[in-house]
C-alpha positions as CSV (number, residue, x, y, z in Angstrom):
1,M,80.7,-24.0,72.8
2,S,83.9,-23.1,70.9
3,D,87.2,-22.0,72.5
4,G,86.7,-18.5,71.2
5,D,83.4,-18.2,73.0
6,T,85.0,-19.5,76.1
7,N,87.8,-17.0,75.9
8,G,85.5,-14.2,75.2
9,R,83.3,-15.1,78.2
10,D,86.4,-15.3,80.5
11,N,87.6,-11.9,79.3
12,H,84.1,-10.5,79.9
13,E,84.0,-12.0,83.5
14,V,87.4,-10.4,84.2
15,E,86.2,-7.1,83.1
16,V,82.9,-7.3,85.0
17,W,84.3,-8.8,88.2
18,P,87.7,-7.4,88.8
19,E,87.2,-7.9,92.6
20,L,87.2,-11.6,92.2
21,E,90.9,-11.9,91.5
22,R,91.7,-9.4,94.4
23,A,89.5,-11.4,96.7
24,E,91.2,-14.6,95.8
25,C,94.6,-13.1,96.4
26,L,93.5,-11.8,99.8
27,A,92.1,-15.2,100.7
28,R,95.4,-17.0,99.7
29,G,97.4,-14.5,101.7
30,A,95.2,-15.0,104.8
31,A,95.3,-18.8,104.4
32,L,99.1,-18.7,104.1
33,K,99.4,-16.4,107.2
34,W,97.1,-18.8,109.2
35,A,99.0,-21.9,108.1
36,S,102.4,-20.3,109.0
37,G,101.1,-19.6,112.4
38,V,99.5,-23.0,113.0
39,F,102.2,-25.2,111.5
40,C,105.3,-23.3,112.7
41,R,106.8,-26.6,114.1
42,P,107.2,-30.1,112.5
43,E,105.2,-31.8,115.3
44,H,102.2,-29.7,114.4
45,L,101.9,-31.5,111.0
46,E,100.3,-34.4,112.8
47,R,97.1,-32.4,113.1
48,L,97.0,-31.6,109.3
49,G,94.3,-34.1,108.6
50,Q,92.1,-32.7,111.2
51,Y,92.4,-29.1,109.9
52,R,91.9,-30.3,106.3
53,K,88.6,-32.1,107.3
54,R,87.3,-29.1,109.3
55,E,88.1,-26.6,106.4
56,S,86.5,-28.9,103.8
57,Q,83.3,-29.1,105.9
58,R,83.3,-25.2,106.3
59,T,83.8,-24.8,102.6
60,A,80.9,-27.1,101.8
61,S,78.6,-25.2,104.2
62,I,79.5,-21.9,102.6
63,N,78.9,-23.3,99.1
64,S,75.5,-24.6,100.0
65,R,74.4,-21.2,101.5
66,L,75.6,-19.4,98.4
67,K,73.6,-21.7,96.2
68,S,70.5,-21.1,98.3
69,V,70.9,-17.3,98.0
70,V,71.4,-17.4,94.3
71,Q,68.4,-19.7,93.8
72,S,66.1,-17.3,95.8
73,Y,67.4,-14.4,93.8
74,L,66.7,-16.0,90.5
75,E,63.2,-16.9,91.6
76,G,62.5,-13.2,92.5
77,V,63.8,-12.0,89.1
78,D,61.5,-14.5,87.4
79,W,58.5,-13.3,89.3
80,G,59.3,-9.6,88.5
81,L,59.5,-10.4,84.8
82,G,56.1,-12.0,84.9
83,Q,54.6,-8.9,86.5
84,L,56.1,-6.7,83.9
85,R,54.6,-8.8,81.1
86,E,51.1,-8.5,82.7
87,A,51.4,-4.7,83.1
88,R,52.4,-4.3,79.5
89,A,49.2,-6.2,78.4
90,E,47.0,-4.0,80.6
91,L,48.5,-0.8,79.3
92,R,47.7,-1.9,75.8
93,E,44.0,-2.5,76.7
94,V,43.8,1.0,78.4
95,S,45.3,2.7,75.3
96,H,42.8,1.0,73.1
97,D,39.8,2.2,75.3
98,M,41.1,5.8,75.4
99,H,41.2,5.8,71.7
100,K,37.5,4.7,71.6
101,V,36.6,7.5,74.1
102,N,38.3,10.1,72.0
103,L,36.3,9.1,69.0
104,E,33.0,9.2,70.9
105,S,33.7,12.7,72.3
106,R,34.4,14.1,68.8
107,K,31.0,12.7,67.7
108,N,29.1,14.4,70.6
109,S,30.6,17.9,70.3
110,E,28.0,19.0,67.8
111,Q,25.2,17.9,70.2
112,V,26.7,20.0,73.2
113,T,26.4,23.2,71.1
114,T,22.7,22.5,70.6
115,L,22.2,22.0,74.4
116,E,23.9,25.4,75.2
117,T,21.3,27.2,73.0
118,F,18.5,25.4,74.8
119,R,20.0,26.4,78.2
120,D,20.2,30.1,77.3
121,V,16.5,30.0,76.1
122,S,15.5,28.3,79.4
123,V,17.3,31.0,81.6
124,N,15.6,33.8,79.7
125,H,12.3,32.1,80.0
126,R,12.7,31.7,83.7
127,Q,13.6,35.3,84.3
128,L,10.7,36.5,82.2
129,F,8.4,34.2,84.2
130,A,9.7,35.6,87.5
131,A,9.2,39.1,86.3
132,V,5.6,38.4,85.2
133,S,4.7,36.6,88.4
134,N,6.1,39.4,90.6
135,L,4.6,42.3,88.7
136,P,1.7,42.8,91.2
137,R,4.2,42.9,94.1
138,L,6.6,45.2,92.2
139,Y,3.8,47.7,91.6
140,K,3.1,47.7,95.3
141,V,6.7,48.3,96.5
142,R,6.6,52.1,96.4
143,S,3.3,52.3,98.3
144,M,4.5,49.7,100.8
145,V,7.7,51.7,101.4
146,L,5.8,54.9,102.0
147,E,3.3,53.3,104.3
148,T,6.0,51.6,106.3
149,E,7.8,55.0,106.7
150,R,4.6,56.5,108.2
151,L,4.4,53.5,110.6
152,V,8.0,54.1,111.7
153,E,7.5,57.8,112.2
154,S,4.4,57.1,114.4
155,R,6.5,54.5,116.3
156,R,4.1,51.7,115.4
157,L,7.2,49.5,115.4
158,L,5.7,46.0,115.2
159,E,3.5,46.9,112.2
160,A,6.4,48.7,110.5
161,H,8.6,45.7,111.0
162,A,6.0,43.3,109.6
163,R,5.8,45.4,106.4
164,L,9.6,45.6,106.3
165,M,9.9,41.8,106.6
166,E,7.3,41.4,103.7
167,L,9.3,43.8,101.5
168,E,12.5,42.0,102.2
169,R,10.9,38.6,101.5
170,W,9.7,40.0,98.1
171,Q,13.2,41.2,97.3
172,D,14.8,37.9,98.3
173,E,12.3,35.9,96.2
174,V,12.9,38.1,93.1
175,L,16.6,37.7,93.4
176,L,16.3,33.9,94.0
177,Q,14.0,33.4,91.0
178,L,16.2,35.4,88.7
179,Q,19.2,33.5,89.9
180,G,17.7,30.1,89.2
181,P,17.4,26.8,91.1
182,R,20.3,25.5,93.2
183,G,22.7,23.4,91.4
184,S,21.7,24.5,87.9
185,S,24.4,25.1,85.4
186,G,22.9,28.2,83.9
187,T,24.5,31.5,83.7
188,G,22.5,32.8,86.7
189,L,21.9,36.3,87.7
190,T,24.2,38.9,86.1
191,S,25.6,41.8,88.1
192,E,23.5,44.3,86.0
193,D,20.3,42.4,86.8
194,E,21.2,42.3,90.5
195,E,22.0,46.0,90.6
196,L,18.7,46.8,88.9
197,V,16.8,44.8,91.6
198,R,18.6,46.4,94.4
199,N,18.0,49.9,93.1
200,Y,14.3,49.2,92.7
201,F,14.2,48.0,96.4
202,S,16.6,50.8,97.6
203,G,13.8,52.1,99.8
204,V,13.9,48.9,101.8
205,G,17.5,49.6,103.0
206,C,16.5,53.2,104.1
207,L,13.5,51.7,106.0
208,V,15.9,49.3,107.8
209,D,18.0,52.3,108.9
210,A,15.0,54.4,109.9
211,L,13.5,51.5,111.9
212,A,16.8,50.8,113.6
213,K,17.2,54.4,114.6
214,E,13.7,54.5,116.2
215,L,14.3,51.1,117.7
216,W,17.5,52.1,119.5
217,A,16.0,55.4,120.6
218,V,13.3,53.4,122.3
219,V,15.8,51.0,123.9
220,G,18.0,53.9,125.0
221,S,15.1,55.6,126.8
222,G,13.8,52.3,128.3
223,L,14.4,53.5,131.9
224,T,12.1,56.5,131.3
225,L,9.5,54.6,129.3
226,S,9.2,51.9,131.8
227,H,7.5,54.2,134.3
228,Q,5.2,55.8,131.6
229,N,4.4,53.3,128.8
230,P,6.6,50.2,128.5
231,T,4.8,49.1,125.3
232,P,7.3,50.6,122.8
233,F,10.2,48.9,124.7
234,V,8.4,45.6,124.6
235,S,7.8,46.0,120.9
236,A,11.5,46.8,120.4
237,V,12.5,43.6,122.2
238,R,10.1,41.6,120.1
239,I,11.6,43.0,116.9
240,V,15.1,42.3,118.1
241,E,14.2,38.7,118.7
242,R,12.5,38.4,115.2
243,E,15.7,39.7,113.6
244,E,17.9,37.4,115.7
245,A,15.7,34.4,114.5
246,L,16.0,35.5,110.9
247,D,19.8,35.8,111.2
248,H,19.9,32.3,112.6
249,I,17.8,30.9,109.8
250,F,19.9,32.5,107.0
251,L,23.1,31.4,108.7
252,E,21.9,27.8,108.9
253,E,20.8,27.8,105.2
254,R,24.2,29.1,104.2
255,R,25.9,26.4,106.2
256,S,23.7,23.7,104.7
257,T,24.3,24.9,101.1
258,L,28.0,25.9,101.5
259,G,29.0,24.0,98.5
260,H,26.5,25.9,96.2
261,N,27.9,29.4,97.2
262,T,24.5,30.7,98.3
263,P,24.8,34.5,99.1
264,M,23.4,36.1,102.2
265,P,20.5,38.6,101.8
266,P,21.5,42.2,101.9
267,G,22.4,43.5,105.3
268,R,22.5,40.1,106.9
269,P,23.3,39.1,109.6
270,R,22.2,42.2,111.5
271,C,23.1,41.1,115.0
272,W,20.5,43.4,116.6
273,R,20.6,41.5,119.9
274,D,24.3,42.5,120.3
275,R,23.4,46.0,119.2
276,F,20.6,46.0,121.8
277,F,23.1,45.5,124.7
278,K,25.5,48.0,123.1
279,V,22.8,50.6,123.1
280,I,22.0,49.8,126.8
281,E,25.7,50.4,127.6
282,E,25.7,53.7,125.7
283,A,22.5,54.8,127.4
284,V,24.0,54.1,130.8
285,S,27.1,56.1,129.9
286,A,25.0,59.0,128.5
287,R,22.7,59.0,131.5
288,F,25.5,59.1,134.1
289,R,27.6,61.5,132.1
290,S,25.0,64.2,132.9
291,V,25.7,63.5,136.5
292,S,29.4,63.0,136.2
293,Y,30.6,66.3,135.0
294,L,28.3,68.6,137.0
295,H,30.2,70.3,139.9
296,T,32.6,67.3,140.0
297,Q,35.9,68.9,140.9
298,G,36.4,70.7,144.1
299,P,34.2,70.3,147.2
300,G,31.3,68.9,145.0
301,L,33.1,65.6,144.4
302,A,31.6,63.9,147.4
303,S,28.2,65.1,146.4
304,H,28.8,63.9,142.9
305,L,29.7,60.4,144.1
306,S,26.6,60.4,146.3
307,A,24.5,61.4,143.3
308,L,26.0,58.6,141.2
309,Q,25.2,56.1,144.0
310,H,21.5,57.2,144.2
311,C,21.2,57.3,140.4
312,I,22.7,53.8,139.9
313,M,20.6,52.2,142.6
314,G,17.4,54.0,141.4
315,D,18.1,52.7,137.8
316,L,18.9,49.2,139.1
317,S,15.6,49.1,140.9
318,T,13.8,50.1,137.7
319,V,15.6,47.5,135.7
320,R,14.9,44.7,138.2
321,H,11.2,45.5,138.8
322,F,10.1,46.8,135.4
323,L,12.5,46.2,132.4
324,E,13.4,42.7,133.5
325,Q,9.8,41.8,133.0
326,C,9.8,43.1,129.4
327,V,12.6,41.0,128.0
328,P,13.2,37.2,127.7
329,T,14.9,35.6,130.8
330,H,18.0,34.7,128.8
331,Y,18.7,38.4,128.4
332,H,19.7,38.8,132.1
333,L,19.1,42.5,131.7
334,T,20.0,43.3,135.3
335,R,23.4,41.6,134.8
336,A,24.0,43.5,131.6
337,Y,23.1,46.8,133.3
338,L,25.4,46.1,136.2
339,R,28.2,45.3,133.8
340,S,27.6,48.5,131.9
341,C,27.6,50.6,135.1
342,H,30.8,48.9,136.3
343,Q,32.6,49.6,133.0
344,F,31.4,53.2,133.0
345,L,32.6,53.7,136.6
346,Q,36.0,52.2,135.8
347,T,36.5,54.7,133.0
348,H,35.1,57.6,134.9
349,L,37.0,57.0,138.2
350,G,40.2,56.4,136.2
351,L,39.7,59.9,134.8
352,V,38.9,61.4,138.2
353,S,42.0,59.8,139.7
354,G,44.2,61.7,137.2
355,W,42.9,65.1,138.4
356,E,44.8,67.3,140.9
357,L,42.6,66.4,143.9
358,E,42.8,67.7,147.4
359,G,43.1,65.5,150.4
360,G,39.3,65.5,151.2
361,E,38.5,64.7,147.6
362,I,40.9,61.8,147.5
363,F,39.4,60.5,150.7
364,A,35.9,60.7,149.2
365,V,37.1,58.7,146.1
366,L,38.9,56.0,148.2
367,N,36.0,55.6,150.6
368,W,33.5,55.4,147.8
369,V,35.5,52.8,145.8
370,L,36.7,50.6,148.7
371,H,33.7,50.7,151.0
372,I,30.5,52.3,149.7
373,Y,30.5,50.6,146.2
374,N,30.8,47.1,147.6
375,S,28.6,47.7,150.7
376,S,25.1,46.4,151.1
377,E,23.9,49.9,150.1
378,M,25.1,49.3,146.5
379,M,26.6,46.3,144.8
380,G,26.8,44.3,148.0
381,E,23.1,43.9,148.2
382,P,22.3,40.1,148.2
383,A,20.0,40.2,145.2
384,L,22.7,42.0,143.1
385,V,25.5,39.7,144.3
386,A,23.5,36.7,143.0
387,E,23.2,38.4,139.6
388,L,26.9,39.1,139.1
389,D,30.2,38.7,140.8
390,I,31.9,42.1,140.8
391,E,35.3,40.6,141.3
392,D,35.1,38.9,137.8
393,M,34.9,42.4,136.2
394,G,37.9,43.7,138.0
395,P,38.2,46.5,140.5
396,L,37.0,50.0,139.8
397,I,40.5,51.3,140.3
398,S,43.5,49.0,139.8
399,Q,45.8,48.2,142.8
400,E,48.5,50.4,141.3
401,G,46.0,53.3,140.9
402,L,44.8,52.8,144.5
403,E,48.4,53.0,145.8
404,Q,49.0,56.2,143.7
405,L,45.8,57.7,145.2
406,Q,46.9,56.8,148.7
407,N,50.3,58.2,148.2
408,K,48.7,61.5,146.9
409,Y,46.5,61.5,149.9
410,V,49.4,61.1,152.3
411,Q,51.3,63.9,150.5
412,K,48.3,66.3,150.7
413,V,47.8,65.5,154.4
414,R,51.5,65.9,155.0
415,K,51.4,69.4,153.5
416,S,48.4,70.3,155.6
417,V,50.0,68.9,158.8
418,S,53.3,70.7,158.1
419,E,51.4,74.0,157.7
420,W,49.4,73.5,160.9
421,M,52.5,72.5,162.9
422,H,54.3,75.6,161.6
423,K,51.4,77.8,162.7
424,A,51.1,76.0,166.1
425,L,54.8,76.6,166.7
426,E,54.4,80.3,165.8
427,V,51.6,80.6,168.4
428,E,53.8,78.8,170.9
429,L,56.7,81.2,170.4
430,T,54.2,84.1,170.9
431,D,52.9,82.5,174.1
432,W,56.4,82.4,175.5
433,Q,56.5,86.2,175.5
434,R,53.3,86.7,177.5
435,D,53.5,88.5,180.8
436,Q,51.7,85.8,182.7
437,E,52.5,82.2,183.7
438,P,51.5,79.3,181.4
439,D,48.2,77.5,181.8
440,I,47.9,74.8,184.4
441,D,46.2,71.5,183.7
442,H,44.1,69.4,186.0
443,E,47.3,67.7,187.4
444,G,48.7,71.1,188.4
445,C,51.4,71.1,185.6
446,Y,52.3,73.9,183.2
447,H,51.4,73.4,179.6
448,T,50.6,75.3,176.4
449,S,48.2,74.6,173.5
450,L,51.0,73.1,171.3
451,P,50.9,69.4,172.4
452,T,47.1,69.3,172.3
453,I,47.0,70.7,168.8
454,I,49.6,68.4,167.5
455,A,48.3,65.2,169.2
456,Q,44.7,65.9,168.2
457,M,45.7,66.6,164.6
458,L,47.8,63.4,164.2
459,E,45.2,61.2,165.9
460,E,42.4,62.7,163.8
461,N,44.3,62.1,160.6
462,A,45.1,58.5,161.7
463,R,41.4,57.9,162.6
464,V,40.2,59.3,159.2
465,A,42.8,57.2,157.3
466,L,41.7,54.1,159.2
467,M,38.2,54.6,157.6
468,I,39.9,53.7,154.3
469,S,42.4,51.0,155.3
470,E,44.9,50.0,157.9
471,A,47.7,50.4,155.4
472,L,46.7,54.0,154.8
473,R,46.4,54.6,158.5
474,D,50.0,53.3,158.9
475,Q,51.3,55.5,156.1
476,T,49.6,58.5,157.7
477,I,51.0,57.7,161.1
478,Q,54.5,57.4,159.7
479,M,54.1,60.6,157.9
480,G,52.9,62.3,161.1
481,L,55.8,61.0,163.1
482,Y,58.3,62.3,160.5
483,E,56.6,65.7,160.6
484,M,56.7,65.6,164.4
485,E,60.4,64.9,164.2
486,N,60.9,68.0,162.0
487,L,58.7,70.1,164.4
488,L,60.7,69.0,167.4
489,S,63.9,69.9,165.7
490,R,62.6,73.4,165.1
491,F,61.1,73.4,168.6
492,R,64.6,72.6,170.1
493,D,66.1,75.4,168.0
494,A,63.4,77.8,169.3
495,I,64.2,76.8,172.9
496,I,67.9,77.5,172.3
497,E,67.1,80.9,170.8
498,F,64.7,81.6,173.7
499,G,67.5,80.9,176.2
500,K,70.0,83.1,174.3
501,E,67.5,86.0,174.0
502,H,66.9,85.8,177.8
503,H,70.6,85.8,178.7
504,R,71.1,88.8,176.4
505,D,68.3,90.8,177.8
506,H,68.0,89.7,181.4
507,T,69.5,92.9,182.8
508,I,67.2,95.1,180.7
509,N,63.8,93.6,179.9
510,S,64.0,90.3,181.8
511,N,61.1,87.9,181.1
512,K,60.1,87.0,184.7
513,F,58.2,83.9,183.4
514,Y,61.2,82.6,181.5
515,L,61.7,79.6,183.8
516,H,57.9,78.9,183.8
517,Y,57.8,78.5,180.1
518,L,60.9,76.4,180.0
519,L,59.1,74.1,182.4
520,A,56.0,74.2,180.3
521,C,58.1,73.1,177.3
522,I,59.3,70.1,179.2
523,S,55.8,69.1,180.1
524,N,54.8,69.6,176.5
525,C,57.5,67.2,175.4
526,I,56.3,64.6,177.9
527,I,52.7,64.9,176.5
528,L,54.0,64.6,173.0
529,K,56.0,61.6,174.0
530,A,52.9,59.8,175.2
531,S,51.1,60.7,172.0
532,T,54.0,59.5,169.9
533,E,54.2,56.2,171.8
534,C,50.5,55.7,171.3
535,L,50.9,56.2,167.5
536,Q,53.8,53.8,167.5
537,Q,51.8,51.1,169.3
538,Q,49.2,51.4,166.5
539,L,51.9,50.6,164.0
540,C,53.1,47.7,166.1
541,S,49.6,46.2,166.1
542,F,50.1,45.1,162.5
543,P,53.7,44.1,162.0
544,S,53.0,42.2,158.8
545,N,52.1,45.4,157.0
546,R,54.8,46.6,154.7
547,Y,54.1,50.2,155.7
548,S,54.5,49.5,159.4
549,R,58.2,50.4,159.9
550,I,58.3,52.4,163.1
551,P,60.2,55.7,162.9
552,L,62.4,56.1,165.9
553,G,63.4,59.7,165.2
554,P,60.5,61.5,167.0
555,L,61.4,60.0,170.4
556,A,65.1,60.8,169.9
557,A,64.1,64.4,168.9
558,L,61.9,64.6,172.0
559,D,64.8,63.5,174.2
560,R,67.1,66.1,172.7
561,A,64.5,68.8,173.2
562,V,63.9,67.8,176.8
563,R,67.6,67.6,177.6
564,K,68.2,71.1,176.2
565,A,65.3,72.5,178.1
566,C,66.5,70.9,181.4
567,R,70.0,72.3,180.7
568,L,68.6,75.8,180.3
569,V,66.6,75.3,183.6
570,M,69.8,74.4,185.3
571,D,71.7,77.3,183.7
572,H,69.0,79.6,185.1
573,L,69.3,78.1,188.6
574,L,73.1,78.5,188.4
575,F,72.6,82.1,187.3
576,E,70.5,82.9,190.4
577,L,72.8,81.0,192.7
578,Q,75.9,82.7,191.3
579,P,75.8,85.7,193.8
580,H,75.7,83.4,196.7
581,L,78.3,81.0,195.3
582,Q,80.8,83.8,195.0
583,E,80.7,84.3,198.8
584,L,80.8,80.5,199.6
585,L,83.9,79.2,201.4
586,S,85.4,82.6,201.9
587,R,86.2,84.7,204.9
588,T,82.8,86.4,204.7
589,W,81.1,83.0,204.6
590,L,83.1,81.8,207.6
591,D,82.2,84.8,209.6
592,Q,78.5,85.1,208.5
593,G,76.1,82.1,208.3
594,D,73.4,83.4,206.0
595,V,75.0,82.4,202.6
596,T,73.8,78.8,202.7
597,S,70.3,79.9,203.9
598,N,70.0,82.2,201.0
599,M,71.0,79.4,198.6
600,C,68.4,77.2,200.2
601,G,65.8,79.9,199.6
602,V,66.7,79.9,195.9
603,L,66.6,76.1,195.7
604,E,63.2,76.0,197.4
605,H,61.7,78.5,195.0
606,H,63.0,76.5,192.0
607,C,61.8,73.2,193.4
608,E,58.4,74.6,193.9
609,L,58.3,75.5,190.2
610,Y,59.6,72.0,189.3
611,N,56.5,70.6,190.9
612,R,54.7,72.1,187.9
613,V,56.5,69.6,185.6
614,R,55.2,66.2,184.7
615,Q,56.9,63.1,185.9
616,P,59.6,61.7,185.4
617,C,61.2,65.1,184.5
618,R,60.0,66.6,187.8
619,Q,62.1,64.2,189.9
620,R,65.0,64.5,187.4
621,L,65.1,68.3,187.7
622,K,65.1,68.1,191.5
623,E,68.0,65.6,191.4
624,E,69.9,67.8,189.0
625,C,69.3,70.8,191.3
626,Q,70.9,68.8,194.2
627,W,73.7,67.7,192.0
628,L,74.4,71.2,190.7
629,T,74.4,72.7,194.2
630,V,76.9,70.1,195.5
631,V,79.2,70.4,192.4
632,E,79.3,74.2,192.8
633,Y,79.9,73.9,196.5
634,V,82.9,71.6,195.9
635,R,84.1,73.8,193.0
636,A,84.1,76.8,195.4
637,L,86.2,74.7,197.8
638,M,88.7,73.8,195.1
639,Q,89.2,77.4,194.2
640,K,91.0,77.8,197.6
641,R,89.3,81.0,198.6
642,L,90.0,80.1,202.2
643,V,93.3,78.6,203.3
644,C,93.5,77.6,206.9
645,K,96.3,79.1,208.9
646,S,95.7,77.3,212.2
647,N,93.9,74.4,213.8
648,D,91.1,76.8,215.0
649,E,90.4,77.9,211.4
650,R,90.4,74.3,210.3
651,N,88.0,73.3,213.1
652,Q,85.8,76.3,212.2
653,L,85.8,75.4,208.5
654,V,85.0,71.8,209.2
655,Q,82.1,72.8,211.5
656,R,80.7,75.2,208.9
657,M,80.9,72.6,206.1
658,S,79.2,70.0,208.3
659,Q,76.4,72.5,209.1
660,D,76.0,73.4,205.4
661,A,75.9,69.7,204.4
662,Q,73.2,69.0,207.0
663,Q,71.3,72.1,206.2
664,L,71.3,71.2,202.4
665,R,70.3,67.6,203.2
666,D,67.4,68.6,205.4
667,H,66.2,71.2,203.0
668,L,66.4,68.9,200.0
669,Q,64.6,66.1,201.8
670,S,61.9,68.6,202.7
671,M,61.5,69.1,198.9
672,E,61.1,65.3,198.4
673,I,64.6,64.9,196.8
674,D,66.2,61.5,197.2
675,G,69.8,61.9,198.3
676,T,71.3,59.2,196.0
677,I,72.0,59.8,192.3
678,G,73.6,57.0,190.3
679,E,75.2,55.3,193.3
680,V,76.5,58.7,194.6
681,N,75.2,60.7,197.5
682,P,76.1,64.3,196.6
683,T,75.6,65.9,200.0
684,A,77.7,63.1,201.6
685,L,80.7,64.4,199.6
686,I,80.7,67.7,201.5
687,L,81.0,65.7,204.8
688,A,83.7,63.4,203.3
689,L,85.8,66.5,202.3
690,A,85.2,68.0,205.7
691,D,86.6,64.8,207.3
692,I,89.8,65.1,205.2
693,I,90.3,68.6,206.5
694,N,89.4,67.5,210.1
695,V,92.2,64.9,210.3
696,K,94.5,66.0,213.2
697,D,97.6,64.1,212.2
698,P,98.7,64.9,208.6
699,V,100.5,61.5,208.5
700,M,97.1,59.8,208.7
701,L,95.8,61.7,205.6
702,I,96.8,59.0,203.2
703,L,94.4,56.5,204.9
704,E,91.5,59.0,204.7
705,I,92.3,59.9,201.1
706,S,92.4,56.2,200.1
707,G,88.9,55.9,201.5
708,L,87.8,59.0,199.6
709,V,89.3,57.5,196.4
710,A,87.4,54.3,197.0
711,K,84.1,56.2,197.2
712,Y,84.8,58.7,194.4
713,P,87.2,57.0,192.0
714,D,87.1,60.0,189.5
715,I,89.0,62.3,191.9
716,N,92.5,63.1,190.7
717,E,95.8,64.6,192.0
718,E,94.7,68.2,191.3
719,H,91.6,67.8,193.5
720,V,93.5,66.2,196.3
721,S,96.4,68.8,196.0
722,A,93.8,71.7,196.2
723,L,92.3,70.0,199.3
724,L,95.7,69.7,201.0
725,D,96.3,73.4,200.2
726,V,93.1,74.4,202.0
727,R,94.3,72.5,205.1
728,G,97.6,74.5,205.0
729,D,99.5,72.2,207.3
730,V,100.6,69.2,205.1
731,P,104.4,68.7,204.9
732,K,106.0,68.2,201.6
733,D,107.0,64.6,202.1
734,V,103.4,63.7,203.2
735,R,102.0,65.5,200.1
736,K,104.5,63.7,197.9
737,S,103.6,60.3,199.3
738,I,99.9,61.1,198.9
739,L,100.2,62.2,195.3
740,D,102.5,59.2,194.5
741,F,99.8,57.0,195.9
742,L,97.1,58.7,193.8
743,E,99.3,58.4,190.7
744,Q,99.8,54.6,191.2
745,S,96.1,53.9,192.1
746,T,93.6,54.6,189.4
747,P,90.6,52.4,190.1
748,P,88.0,51.9,187.3
749,L,84.6,53.5,187.6
750,P,82.1,51.0,188.9
751,P,78.8,50.4,186.9
752,G,76.1,53.0,187.7
753,Y,78.6,55.5,189.1
754,R,78.1,59.1,188.0
755,P,81.3,61.0,188.0
756,I,81.2,64.2,190.0
757,F,84.8,65.4,190.2
758,T,85.0,65.2,186.4
759,E,82.7,68.2,186.2
760,I,85.0,70.2,188.6
761,L,88.1,71.8,187.2
762,V,90.8,73.0,189.6
763,P,92.1,76.4,188.7
764,S,95.8,76.5,188.0
765,S,98.1,77.8,190.8
766,S,99.3,81.4,190.3
767,M,103.1,81.4,190.0
768,H,105.6,84.3,190.2
769,F,107.3,85.1,186.9
770,C,110.8,83.8,186.6
771,L,113.4,83.7,183.8
772,P,113.8,80.5,181.9
773,T,117.5,80.1,182.7
774,A,117.0,80.5,186.5
775,K,115.6,78.1,189.0
776,C,112.3,78.9,190.8
777,T,112.8,79.2,194.5
């Protein structure tokens, strides 16, 4: 090798591997850096031989690995070059063979043209042969069509269908022969030829339509024919099964010859079995439609639903005992009929639910859907339950639709209840004006017709709603309680107006049975309270129901009405006591002893009437009567109508007050009135006040008054000052010390104590007029 070649190769290597020089520089730099770090001191040079030996071994190892890698790479390149040489040789052979094939194909092109001519002649010959062989059949097509039409018209369905099948077979064979054998490469049947054949056999399609029309007419009237002559229905079923079998055969052939693009015969598949069940469904709908829209709305809805029930069950009996025997078992005709009935009822009842129904009509629909339809009288019959699970087909009316119907029902009943309550209240107000006392029940209590009407109406509505469901019963009860609350509010207003009217006209046209009807109102409220609590207990029986929230308003309204009536009763008692109270604790009363007796006569008359009131208001009225009498007695004392001027007058006053207290106590006890009301004995108060007046030494009054304050903590300075004024002998210093004591001692009211002095206002003392700048003497 010359020097020029060597230099050229070196230059070429530098150009091809410029990284080599850079790598060598990096390696030298790294080695220098390593050596400067290892041999930084002179004593480190002793280990130079060791490092040199180790690095020479590492270099040898790296060189050997590089040689191994290069060797394997070169072997791979050599194997690849060998494969490329073999591929080039094979490609040359294939190219040579393709050239030979091309030459052979050019030689055979003339022979292919000759075969195409033979093929066209063969197709024409085959078509002509098919036409000649089918001429006898073709001549008979017209007559066969006419004969089959006569058979269809006379409902000889099986014979007509046999002729129809023969005509269809002729048509299919002609088309098949004209088309040629499967897999042939001929031109086949042209569209013009196919159209010619179909036009010639056009009567066959009309026959299919006519037969289907008669067939479905027979199927649709199967329920009627089953009682008279089931033969046409059986024939129809046999024809349906024949057609179903033919559809199956043609579909199987098409699947087996899918690669040959075999067309289906005209009108196939017919799916007459599916059409059979569709006609059954349409027949059910048409049959019930004649029942469905005849006198449906209005009072006739219940009768209409009853007619539907009888019609469905009658038809089901016919299907199970007659038609089921006329069809194959796999038809499950009863199941299909049940499904058709259910679907029709779903549609029909959905339409009915959208009408503007009255309460009774809604009840009829709900009762029929929820109870009658699923009962043993209809779909709950064991034989029918075994045929079909009604729950799989869904409810007749959806849950949302049922809730809407129930809400409509409650609204309709609410309107009716409101109207009846309004009328009952008008009758009640008219009864109050009667010139006779109210009716008396078996317990001897006054009453009117109002509570009986209201209670019976609400209980009857709840009972009727319970026939549908407990939820509807709870909704109805809630509605009734809310309406009762509204009634009681109007009832209380009527009582107030009744009292105002009586107080306006008592001097002219006084209603002598005013008190009697007030007491009857109280008894009515007690009856209504018992009825209300009974209805609320029914709601409490099912606390898990989402409609069972118990309205508390009616009881509160009853309590307000009772309180108002009792207040008017007490006002009437006060009105009749007023003439006697004006003479009480006056000079006339002190000289004459008949005022208290007259008061007791009035009280006795009222308490006798209170016995006509139901408990617990009877006892409450008597207690209020006692309380009112004592309060008015003490009020008369606080008015200072009588001021004692001597010890004799004080003794006489004390004696008369003690007699009055004893007389009132004895009289009230004779009328079965307990003397204690809320930890307070009202009649004992009169004796306590008499004891204050009876104290001989005024200095000792502070002790008696402290005891009085302990028993009656609501007494104030004004009451004690008026009591001291009645005595007429209390010095100013004693009065001042007593009033200072009262001002400093204000004990709290004990539990259960009913204030009595709070209801008694002391009239202000009359003072002489004096100028603002001068002192009052």
